[in-house]
C-alpha positions in Angstrom: 0.0 0.0 0.0 1.3 3.4 -1.0 1.3 6.1 1.7 -1.3 8.6 0.5 -0.5 11.3 3.1 2.7 12.3 1.3 1.3 12.9 -2.2 4.5 13.5 -4.1 6.2 10.5 -2.6 3.1 8.4 -3.3 3.2 9.3 -7.0 6.9 8.4 -7.2 6.4 5.1 -5.5 3.3 4.3 -7.6 5.2 5.0 -10.8 7.9 2.6 -9.8 5.4 0.0 -8.8 3.5 0.2 -12.0 6.7 -0.2 -14.0 8.0 -3.1 -11.9 4.7 -5.0 -12.3 4.5 -4.4 -16.1 1.5 -2.2 -15.7 3.2 0.5 -17.7 6.4 0.8 -19.6 9.1 3.3 -20.6 7.0 4.7 -23.4 4.4 6.3 -21.2 1.9 6.2 -18.4 1.0 8.9 -16.0 -0.3 9.4 -12.4 -2.1 12.2 -10.7 -3.7 12.9 -7.3 -6.2 15.6 -6.3 -5.9 17.3 -3.0 -8.7 19.8 -2.6 -8.3 22.3 -5.4 -4.8 21.1 -6.2 -3.7 18.5 -8.7 -0.3 16.7 -8.3 0.9 15.0 -11.5 4.1 13.4 -12.7 6.4 15.1 -15.2 6.4 14.2 -18.9 8.8 11.4 -20.1 8.9 9.9 -16.6 9.3 6.5 -18.2 11.3 7.4 -21.3 13.9 9.5 -19.4 13.8 8.1 -15.9 12.3 4.6 -16.2 10.0 5.8 -13.4 12.8 6.5 -11.0 11.5 10.0 -10.5 12.2 12.4 -7.6 9.5 14.0 -5.4 10.6 17.5 -6.4 9.8 16.7 -10.1 6.1 16.2 -9.4 4.2 19.2 -10.6 1.4 20.9 -8.7 -1.4 22.8 -10.5 -4.9 24.1 -9.9 -7.9 22.3 -11.4 -7.3 24.0 -14.8 -3.6 23.1 -15.1 -2.4 26.5 -14.0 1.0 25.7 -12.3 1.5 26.3 -8.6 4.8 24.4 -8.4 6.7 23.5 -11.5 6.6 24.4 -15.2 3.4 23.9 -17.3 5.4 22.6 -20.3 6.8 19.8 -18.1 3.3 18.4 -17.2 2.6 14.9 -18.5 1.5 14.9 -22.1 -1.8 13.2 -21.4 -2.8 15.6 -18.7 -6.0 16.7 -20.5 -7.6 13.4 -19.7 -6.7 13.7 -16.0 -8.2 17.2 -15.7 -11.3 16.3 -17.6 -12.0 13.4 -15.3 -11.5 15.5 -12.1 -13.8 18.2 -13.5 -16.6 15.7 -14.2 -16.2 13.3 -11.2 -15.9 15.1 -7.9 -15.5 11.7 -6.0 -12.3 10.9 -8.0 -9.1 11.8 -6.2 -6.5 9.8 -8.1 -6.0 8.6 -11.7 -3.6 6.0 -13.1 -2.9 5.7 -16.8 -1.0 2.6 -17.6 0.1 0.3 -20.4 -0.9 -3.1 -18.9 0.1 -5.7 -21.4 -2.8 -8.2 -21.1 -5.5 -5.5 -21.2 -3.8 -4.0 -24.2 -4.0 -7.3 -26.0 -7.8 -7.0 -25.7 -7.7 -3.4 -26.8 -5.7 -4.4 -29.8 -8.6 -6.6 -30.9 -11.2 -4.0 -29.9 -12.6 -6.6 -27.5 -14.2 -5.8 -24.1 -12.9 -7.6 -21.1 -15.6 -9.5 -19.3 -15.4 -9.5 -15.5 -14.6 -13.2 -14.9 -12.3 -13.5 -11.9 -13.9 -13.0 -8.5 -11.3 -10.3 -7.8 -12.4 -8.3 -10.7 -16.1 -8.8 -10.0 -15.6 -7.9 -6.3 -13.4 -4.9 -6.9 -14.3 -3.4 -10.3 -17.9 -4.8 -10.6 -19.8 -7.0 -13.0 -19.6 -4.7 -16.0 -17.2 -5.6 -18.8 -14.3 -3.2 -19.2 -15.0 -1.5 -22.5 -12.9 0.4 -25.1 -13.2 3.9 -26.3 -12.7 4.7 -30.0 -9.2 5.1 -31.4 -8.1 8.7 -30.8 -4.8 10.6 -30.9 -3.0 10.0 -27.5 -3.2 12.9 -25.2 -5.8 14.7 -27.2 -8.9 16.5 -26.1 -10.9 13.8 -28.1 -9.3 11.2 -25.8 -10.2 13.1 -22.7 -13.8 13.5 -23.9 -14.1 9.8 -24.9 -12.7 8.6 -21.5 -15.2 10.8 -19.6 -18.0 9.6 -21.8 -17.1 6.0 -21.1 -16.9 6.6 -17.4 -20.3 8.3 -17.4 -21.8 5.3 -19.1 -20.4 3.0 -16.5 -22.0 5.2 -13.8 -25.3 5.2 -15.6 -25.4 1.4 -15.5 -24.1 1.2 -11.9 -24.0 4.5 -9.9 -20.8 4.9 -7.9 -19.0 2.0 -9.6 -15.2 2.0 -10.0 -14.0 3.7 -13.2 -11.7 2.0 -15.7 -11.6 1.8 -19.5 -9.4 0.5 -22.3 -7.9 2.5 -25.2 -7.2 0.4 -28.3 -3.5 -0.1 -29.1 -2.6 2.4 -26.3 -3.4 1.6 -22.6 -5.9 2.2 -19.8 -7.3 4.8 -17.5 -8.4 4.0 -14.0 -9.8 6.5 -11.5 -10.6 6.1 -7.8 -11.0 7.7 -4.4 -7.2 7.4 -3.8 -4.1 6.3 -5.6 -4.2 2.8 -4.1 -7.7 2.3 -5.5 -6.7 3.4 -9.0 -3.8 1.0 -8.9 -6.0 -1.8 -7.6 -8.5 -1.4 -10.5 -5.7 -1.5 -13.0 -4.0 -4.6 -11.5 -7.1 -6.7 -11.0 -8.4 -5.9 -14.5 -5.1 -6.8 -16.0 -5.1 -10.1 -14.1 -8.6 -10.8 -15.4 -7.4 -10.2 -18.9 -4.4 -12.5 -18.3 -6.7 -15.3 -17.0 -8.9 -15.0 -20.1 -5.9 -15.2 -22.4 -4.2 -18.1 -20.6 -7.5 -20.0 -20.4 -8.0 -19.7 -24.1 -4.4 -20.8 -24.9 -4.6 -23.8 -22.5 -8.2 -25.0 -22.8 -9.7 -23.2 -25.8 -9.7 -26.5 -27.9 -10.6 -28.8 -25.0 -14.3 -29.9 -25.3 -14.3 -30.8 -21.6 -13.4 -27.2 -20.6 -16.3 -25.4 -18.9 -15.8 -21.6 -19.2 -19.2 -20.7 -17.5 -19.5 -19.0 -14.1 -21.5 -21.5 -12.0 -22.6 -19.0 -9.4 -23.2 -15.3 -10.1 -22.5 -13.5 -6.9 -24.3 -10.2 -6.2 -22.8 -7.0 -5.0 -24.2 -7.7 -1.6 -22.5 -11.1 -1.6 -19.2 -9.5 -2.2 -19.8 -6.9 0.5 -20.0 -9.8 3.1 -16.3 -10.6 2.4 -15.3 -7.8 4.8 -17.7 -8.8 7.6 -16.1 -10.4 10.6 -17.3 -14.0 11.0 -17.4 -16.6 13.7 -14.6 -19.1 13.2 -15.7 -21.8 15.8 -18.9 -23.8 16.1 -20.6 -23.9 19.6 -19.3 -26.8 21.7 -15.7 -26.7 20.3 -13.3 -27.4 23.1 -10.0 -25.5 23.2 -7.3 -24.2 25.6 -7.3 -20.4 26.1 -4.4 -18.1 26.5 -4.4 -18.7 30.3 -4.2 -22.5 29.9 -7.9 -23.1 30.8 -10.1 -25.6 29.0 -12.9 -23.7 27.3 -16.1 -24.8 25.6 -16.8 -22.3 22.9 -20.3 -20.9 23.1 -20.8 -21.7 26.8 -20.3 -18.1 27.8 -23.7 -17.2 26.3 -25.4 -18.9 29.2 -23.3 -17.3 31.9 -24.6 -14.7 34.4 -23.1 -11.3 34.8 -21.3 -12.4 37.9 -19.8 -15.3 36.0 -18.6 -12.9 33.3 -17.0 -10.8 36.0 -15.3 -13.8 37.5 -13.9 -14.9 34.2 -12.6 -11.4 33.4 -10.9 -11.2 36.8 -9.4 -14.7 36.5 -8.0 -14.0 33.0 -6.7 -10.5 34.1 -5.0 -12.0 37.1 -3.4 -14.7 35.0 -2.2 -12.2 32.4 -0.6 -10.0 35.1 1.0 -13.1 36.7 2.5 -14.2 33.4 3.8 -10.7 32.7 5.5 -10.5 36.2 7.1 -13.9 35.6 8.8 -12.8 32.4 
């Protein structure tokens, strides 16, 4: 996880992480973070000139219309227009990652949508396929408008959903509440594309292969993943930290005085063990 409190450092670290994980390359990619009315964005040619080993002082700071606060306007990433258009149209977005993830780009090169197959993709990005915009000049206003239009369509289908799209022969844009989210969307989507490609190579001609999803989980199903769950069934016998034999679930039938006695006994045992250390 990248430390989102130090914005400039987070952009530097994220660029290196994207590069090391083959989610971008030396030919491009860019990262930005919104902090209130300020936009932090990497300098142009971060991959070409620095292989994403950029310094914090090189990160440029501007207002929401690209007027520089720190740094030179001509050094701002060449695809900045798409970043600013996204921020201006989606107030909930605070970070954007544009990458060149290899497996997603393979789908883009065939003008194919990426279906949400893996559970990670469905849980993180949602059930919608990841779609392509039309072919446009990289870094152009047309690209910025097309990405915003794609994101708006995703939100029409599912309000509040994560934002990610593919650009044929070029790369991807992902936008989230913070830089870690934008990275996560990119990585899980690329892994989904990888699974689809490998599955086809390995099993595409096998009549026994079953590519269907046997159970379609709902959004509510995936939300239960983060809910704390019981890990023992009532009646399970175990030894607690104080060395006492416990029957799990018995405490539900204890009186308040029994609870007090157990708490006192455990506390005394812990204090005793600490003193003996």
